[in-house]
Structures are given as C-alpha cells and as structure tokens.
C-alpha positions as MATLAB code, in Angstrom:
seq = 'MRGSFTSSSLRAAFSHCVQQVRCYDYHHYLCLLELPPIMRKVAFALRAFNVETSRAMDVSSDPKIGLMRLLWWQEVIDKIYDQKQIEHPTAQALSSVISEHKINKSWLKRSVQARVKDARKEPSEIPETMEGLEKYAEDTLSTILYMTLQAGGIRSTTADHAASHVGKASGILLLLRSLPYHANRHRHSLYVPRKIAEKHGLLVEKAGQKEIQLESRESLCEAVFEMASVANSHLEKARELAGTVPKEALPVMLQSVPAQVLLDSLRKTHFDVFDPRLGRGVLGISPSWYQLKVKWASWSGKY';
ca = [
     -42.079  -13.148  -23.287;
     -43.704   -9.992  -23.355;
     -46.383  -11.072  -25.714;
     -47.757  -13.811  -22.783;
     -48.631  -10.610  -21.283;
     -51.951   -8.341  -22.052;
     -51.480   -4.165  -23.254;
     -53.749   -3.398  -20.684;
     -51.970   -5.326  -17.657;
     -48.173   -4.225  -19.095;
     -49.693   -0.537  -18.573;
     -50.412   -1.403  -14.800;
     -47.462   -2.808  -14.508;
     -45.238    0.100  -15.611;
     -48.059    2.271  -13.888;
     -46.936    0.466  -10.559;
     -43.333    0.719  -11.275;
     -43.589    4.505  -11.580;
     -46.079    5.200   -8.458;
     -43.081    3.082   -6.550;
     -40.309    4.972   -7.367;
     -42.303    8.167   -6.634;
     -43.370    6.956   -3.695;
     -39.858    5.124   -1.818;
     -37.642    7.097   -4.390;
     -38.931   10.409   -5.860;
     -35.460   12.475   -5.973;
     -34.495    9.455   -8.810;
     -38.280    9.807   -9.295;
     -37.771   13.328  -10.864;
     -34.610   12.725  -12.689;
     -35.423    9.673  -14.678;
     -38.776   11.939  -16.074;
     -36.235   13.894  -17.523;
     -34.614   10.489  -19.497;
     -35.872    9.883  -23.033;
     -39.328    8.134  -23.321;
     -36.815    4.744  -25.409;
     -34.842    4.312  -21.848;
     -37.206    6.342  -19.580;
     -39.582    2.720  -19.402;
     -37.217    0.945  -18.109;
     -35.163    2.943  -15.478;
     -38.362    3.113  -14.236;
     -39.136   -0.424  -14.546;
     -35.105   -1.081  -12.955;
     -35.273    1.451  -10.035;
     -39.198   -0.702   -8.875;
     -37.090   -3.660   -8.788;
     -34.491   -1.603   -6.585;
     -37.132   -0.346   -4.692;
     -38.456   -4.119   -4.002;
     -35.480   -5.194   -3.502;
     -33.240   -2.304   -1.413;
     -37.336   -2.272    0.861;
     -36.760   -5.942    1.303;
     -35.575   -6.021    5.133;
     -37.295   -3.521    6.047;
     -40.757   -4.401    5.014;
     -40.735   -7.027    7.948;
     -39.322   -7.329   11.413;
     -38.011  -10.882   10.705;
     -34.772  -10.615    9.056;
     -35.467  -14.216    7.970;
     -38.849  -12.931    5.979;
     -36.639  -10.465    4.440;
     -33.597  -12.550    3.692;
     -36.757  -14.993    2.364;
     -38.214  -11.996   -0.565;
     -34.449  -11.995   -1.722;
     -34.001  -14.854   -2.220;
     -37.762  -14.852   -4.460;
     -35.923  -11.936   -6.300;
     -33.756  -14.581   -7.364;
     -35.301  -16.532   -8.499;
     -37.707  -14.121  -10.137;
     -34.879  -13.332  -12.472;
     -34.304  -16.557  -13.267;
     -37.593  -17.366  -14.316;
     -38.299  -14.207  -16.328;
     -34.878  -14.982  -18.281;
     -36.514  -18.594  -18.643;
     -39.667  -16.478  -20.691;
     -41.594  -17.364  -17.267;
     -44.986  -14.904  -16.165;
     -44.305  -13.744  -13.226;
     -47.650  -12.746  -11.587;
     -46.033   -9.496   -9.443;
     -46.463   -6.063  -11.433;
     -42.285   -5.321  -11.308;
     -42.105   -8.215  -12.446;
     -43.727   -7.775  -15.454;
     -42.590   -5.029  -16.064;
     -38.990   -6.168  -16.080;
     -40.193   -9.403  -18.394;
     -41.186   -6.364  -20.824;
     -38.112   -4.176  -21.267;
     -35.830   -7.260  -20.634;
     -37.491   -9.398  -23.783;
     -37.908   -5.730  -25.537;
     -34.007   -4.186  -24.565;
     -32.310   -7.710  -24.629;
     -31.142   -6.533  -20.755;
     -27.595   -8.612  -19.106;
     -29.075  -11.181  -17.126;
     -25.701  -10.468  -14.709;
     -26.213   -6.753  -14.036;
     -30.006   -8.126  -12.541;
     -27.509  -10.804  -10.882;
     -24.923   -9.084   -9.622;
     -27.369   -6.594   -7.966;
     -30.224   -8.871   -5.714;
     -26.844  -11.543   -5.065;
     -25.179   -7.641   -3.799;
     -28.884   -7.186   -1.443;
     -28.640  -10.563   -0.452;
     -24.857  -11.357    0.723;
     -25.742   -7.841    2.987;
     -28.783   -9.437    4.817;
     -26.879  -12.849    5.579;
     -23.933  -10.769    7.064;
     -24.206  -10.894   11.069;
     -25.175   -8.336   13.136;
     -22.010   -7.587   14.160;
     -20.158   -8.225   11.002;
     -18.381   -4.368    9.918;
     -17.138   -3.882    6.269;
     -13.637   -4.110    6.107;
     -12.663   -1.731    4.121;
     -14.109    1.399    1.848;
     -13.575   -1.185   -0.723;
     -15.574   -3.058    0.025;
     -18.891   -0.586    0.281;
     -18.023    0.455   -3.238;
     -17.504   -2.601   -4.482;
     -21.792   -3.545   -3.108;
     -22.969    0.479   -4.256;
     -21.447   -0.069   -7.152;
     -23.577   -3.962   -7.496;
     -27.146   -2.723   -6.683;
     -26.800    1.219   -7.797;
     -24.334    1.260  -11.529;
     -26.005   -1.288  -12.721;
     -28.512    0.486  -12.397;
     -27.209    2.680  -14.547;
     -25.088    0.628  -17.249;
     -29.323   -1.608  -17.969;
     -30.521    1.853  -18.025;
     -27.294    2.979  -21.273;
     -28.069   -0.714  -22.549;
     -31.357    0.019  -23.365;
     -30.802    3.748  -25.410;
     -28.534    1.896  -27.464;
     -25.577    3.357  -25.399;
     -22.293    1.390  -25.999;
     -19.366    3.663  -24.743;
     -16.497    2.312  -22.633;
     -16.370    6.657  -21.060;
     -20.700    6.336  -20.543;
     -19.934    2.852  -18.741;
     -17.112    3.771  -15.589;
     -19.004    7.485  -15.597;
     -21.873    5.418  -15.032;
     -20.313    3.182  -12.322;
     -18.653    7.135  -10.426;
     -21.696    7.874  -10.541;
     -23.114    4.770   -8.341;
     -20.791    4.536   -6.111;
     -20.865    7.457   -4.914;
     -25.216    7.788   -4.848;
     -24.686    4.912   -3.399;
     -21.939    5.188   -0.602;
     -24.155    8.782    0.314;
     -27.528    6.878    0.886;
     -26.191    4.824    2.946;
     -25.013    6.806    5.501;
     -27.666    9.054    5.410;
     -29.153    5.258    6.361;
     -27.339    5.452    9.539;
     -29.512    6.568   11.260;
     -32.058    4.257   10.636;
     -29.984    0.947   10.563;
     -28.718    2.606   14.304;
     -32.590    2.884   15.132;
     -32.776   -0.630   13.719;
     -29.847   -2.227   16.194;
     -27.714   -2.918   13.736;
     -24.331   -2.953   14.731;
     -22.453   -2.826   11.770;
     -23.779    0.829   10.506;
     -22.419    0.602    7.039;
     -19.497    1.954    8.740;
     -15.708    0.059    7.202;
     -13.753   -1.457   10.595;
     -10.850    0.344    9.410;
     -12.583    4.191    9.316;
     -14.600    2.909   12.746;
     -10.953    2.197   14.083;
      -9.439    5.091   12.903;
     -11.870    7.553   14.888;
     -12.874    5.915   17.878;
     -16.216    4.520   17.179;
     -15.163    0.220   17.076;
     -15.993   -0.942   21.004;
     -15.407   -3.890   22.435;
     -19.264   -5.510   24.011;
     -19.510   -9.590   25.101;
     -15.996  -10.554   23.487;
     -17.031   -8.427   20.175;
     -16.491   -5.323   18.199;
     -18.554   -2.967   17.099;
     -19.668    0.292   16.056;
     -20.716    2.825   19.033;
     -22.276    6.254   17.847;
     -22.272    7.685   21.427;
     -19.831   10.564   20.046;
     -21.188   12.743   17.691;
     -18.093   14.401   16.445;
     -15.719   11.265   16.026;
     -19.365    9.664   14.213;
     -19.308   13.054   11.840;
     -15.439   12.375   11.510;
     -16.178    9.049   10.463;
     -18.502   10.625    8.137;
     -16.579   12.580    5.965;
     -13.963   10.340    5.558;
     -16.921    7.940    3.277;
     -18.455   10.853    2.840;
     -14.980   12.324    0.985;
     -14.837    8.860   -1.326;
     -17.921    9.348   -2.249;
     -17.247   13.485   -3.736;
     -14.497   12.408   -5.257;
     -16.694   10.064   -7.631;
     -18.516   12.577   -8.422;
     -15.149   14.175   -9.515;
     -14.351   11.892  -11.178;
     -17.313   10.741  -13.042;
     -17.275   14.705  -14.239;
     -13.822   14.781  -15.300;
     -14.991   12.554  -17.988;
     -18.286   14.443  -19.236;
     -15.496   15.377  -22.685;
     -16.366   12.797  -23.678;
     -19.281   11.436  -22.750;
     -21.696    9.967  -25.495;
     -24.346   13.276  -25.756;
     -27.275   10.848  -25.783;
     -25.900    9.041  -22.540;
     -25.709   13.030  -20.561;
     -29.630   11.943  -19.472;
     -29.044    8.974  -17.837;
     -26.333   11.064  -15.650;
     -28.443   13.412  -13.783;
     -28.520   10.652  -10.944;
     -25.361   12.713   -9.966;
     -28.190   15.338   -8.981;
     -29.507   13.973   -6.312;
     -25.563   12.322   -4.929;
     -24.414   16.170   -4.681;
     -27.169   17.496   -3.793;
     -26.746   15.562   -0.629;
     -23.237   15.594   -0.349;
     -24.112   19.991    0.303;
     -26.979   19.467    3.012;
     -24.565   16.715    4.534;
     -21.594   19.626    3.983;
     -24.258   22.412    5.496;
     -24.408   19.374    8.594;
     -21.068   19.593    9.580;
     -21.166   15.848    8.262;
     -24.092   14.715   11.305;
     -25.474   12.512    9.654;
     -28.567   12.767   12.648;
     -29.524   16.059   12.140;
     -33.312   17.002   10.858;
     -32.400   19.251    8.056;
     -31.359   16.189    6.507;
     -34.976   14.533    6.944;
     -36.046   18.389    5.157;
     -37.966   18.929    2.010;
     -35.719   16.180   -0.654;
     -32.578   15.697    0.400;
     -32.385   18.228    3.096;
     -33.631   20.946    0.877;
     -36.977   22.409   -0.106;
     -38.750   20.245   -3.690;
     -38.758   23.188   -5.817;
     -34.851   23.616   -5.195;
     -34.551   20.246   -5.653;
     -36.535   19.817   -8.966;
     -34.877   23.597  -10.635;
     -31.196   21.913   -9.945;
     -32.689   18.787  -11.368;
     -34.129   21.251  -14.486;
     -30.931   22.904  -14.670;
     -28.160   20.184  -15.065;
     -31.182   18.205  -18.407;
     -31.156   22.171  -20.066;
     -27.469   22.355  -19.297;
     -26.524   18.883  -20.652;
     -24.243   18.887  -17.125;
     -24.233   16.466  -14.292;
];
C-alpha cells in the first residue's frame, strides 16, 4: 500500500496534513509538535482526518453535501484497508501510517460513523443525556489518542483509560465552545442534553416540537457550567492515573492542555459561551501564553 505512492507525493501529503491541522486546529497543532517523531507523523495524519470529518458539515450550506462528504470518508477507510489508492493527500497520509503501524480499523470507523450518525439527526433532535455526548466525544476524539498510542508501540490499559478521559473532556468543551456557531446556523439540538436543558429552562415547545432556546443568558451559563463540570471531572480522572501512565505515553496526554485552557477561559467568563473573550488568541488566552503552557507541560511531564 505504501509503495503505491512516491516519496515526493507522500512528503506533500504529510505537509498538507500539517498545514490543515495548523490552520484549523492550532491548539492541538502545538501539542503535536511535542510528540516524538514516530508518533508525530501519525498524529498529524489522524488530526488532519479529524479536521476533514469535523468540518464536513460546515464547508457547505447544504447538509446533504456535508453528509455525502462523510459517507465518502467512510468508503475511503474501507478502500485504504483494501490497499486501494486514493487521490487525496489526507487519505494518502493515512494509508501510509496505517500500513506502517497497523492502525486499528475499528477506531477510524467509529470516528467517522459517529459523525455520520450526528449528521443524520433531525434539526430538532436533542441528545437525551450527558452520557450520549460523552460517547460522541470518545468516538471522535479519544480514538485519535488510542491510535497515536498504538503507533508509538504503547500497550497500556492505564494509558488508554487516561486517553479516554482526555478525549471526553476535550470533546465536551469543544462542543460548548461551538454553541454560538451552531446557534447561528440554526442547529436546534445545539449539543445540550435534554435533561440539562429542561433543568435550566432552555427547552421550549415550538410548532409542536421541543427546541432549545438560548435567549436566557443566565440559564445558558448554568447549563454550560453543569456540562463543563463533567468535562472537568474527566480531566481530574485522567490526572489521577498520571502516576501509572507509562512515561512514553505522557506526550500524547498533552492534549489535555487545550481542554484545561478552554475550561479556565470558560471560568473567567462565568461560563458565558457568547463572551467575545473566548474567541481571542488561542482558546481565550494569548498565543504566547498558550505556547508556554504547552511547553511547560511537555517539559515537566505533566498533563
């Protein structure tokens, strides 16, 4: 499979992945730079794949076209494992790292299938519980960490458990950050679970259907706080495992840094996701301060 690409085309493919992550996922881009070379290459290919699938529904005004993009990526995964060549730089990079590191196909499939299921939801369909959002976060983000660990030859149940918690925390917080964007695109589900929306008075009946309304800023902040608290719990659980996580797995857990930064920024804005400060710099703090946080975590071996 790898031999079907020239060395120059592979270099171009990996360069494309790095630029994709740098452009659309800068907070994780800086974390990936701290990885050992053997895992860095894989991580950039996987993160670029995540960029492609996470943006699929946003690059077109027609949801049907976005869904078609996701279904295309489902087919791409099957073709890669069938050793078929795909003329797409991210697919080429994925094909190379899958061949070299025997990446588990089920994790890639879980990731894109979760996004396909999400894309097929009706506009008024509301997730029932936080557990549903936690599963979505694990399927889309924790899986990236599992595959990165696998590429580094790290076989550790403890590392996998820590990665699961880091991915869930990151996914929940990024969904909270995206609430204003989805509200502007009139996505009524807005990733606020029904039980939490009802508890804080955000769920109203409109044209015979229950929809989430964000007019009450105070109620929304209370709901965001409750959801962010779940993310914080996952970060705490991940850190409780730090003493038994293999040393070579610690750089992978650096991806808890952007989650913590976003959580801290939410605290400073009293969990108001519409506060313009959240859109400044990197996740609400200056780029230089963010880089220092990543470097410090990398140097100290903490996450």
